[in-house]
N, C-alpha and C positions, 0 to 999 in steps of 0.2 A: 316393137320388140328390138332388142339390141344384141350385139355380139359382145360378150364380156371376156376380157383378157386379164387374168389376175397374175401379176408378176411384180416383185419388188425391185428388180434390176433392169430387165429388158423393156423396151418400148413396145407398145401395142402395134400390131400390123394395121395397115390402112383399113378403115371400116369397122374397127373394134374400139370399144371403150375400155380404158385402162383403170384397173383397181390395184392400188399399191399395197393395200392391207386387206386382211380377212374381213374386218368390219365394213370397209368400203364395198367389198364384193357382196356381202350380205345385203347391204342397202340397195345395190343395183339389182340383185336377184328379186327383191320385192317388187320391182317395177316391171319385171318381165324380161326374160332372156331367151333368145332363140338358139344361140351357140355359146358354149362356155369352154374356156381354156384355163386350166388351173396349174399354177406353179407348185410343185410338191415340196419344195425346200425353201419356203419363205424364211427370212431371218437376217437379211443384210442391214436392216435398220431396227431400232429398239421397238417401234410399234408394229413391226412385221414379224412377230414371234410365232404366230400360228401358221400352219401350212395349208396348202390347197386341200389336203386330205381332210382337214377340219371342215371345210366348206362342203366337201363330198359327204362327210358324215351327216352334216346338217341336212343336206338334200335328201339323203336316204331316210332319215328319220321323218322328215316332213312328208315325203311321198308314201311312206309306210303307214302313217297314221291318219292320212287324209281319206275321208270316205266320200 
């Protein structure tokens, strides 16, 4: 399990894996994450248009419908 840090500007703290885009974060989430830090205002680069809230929404839907 990893610690995932999603941010399009700041560097990840020591011991955390950095995801610069929402798509990258989603890929890491599939591999198993112990701790998750989401940047709520992604958008400093063209491919970083979705926010951490989008990942949060995805997690909510995934856990709501998993039986």
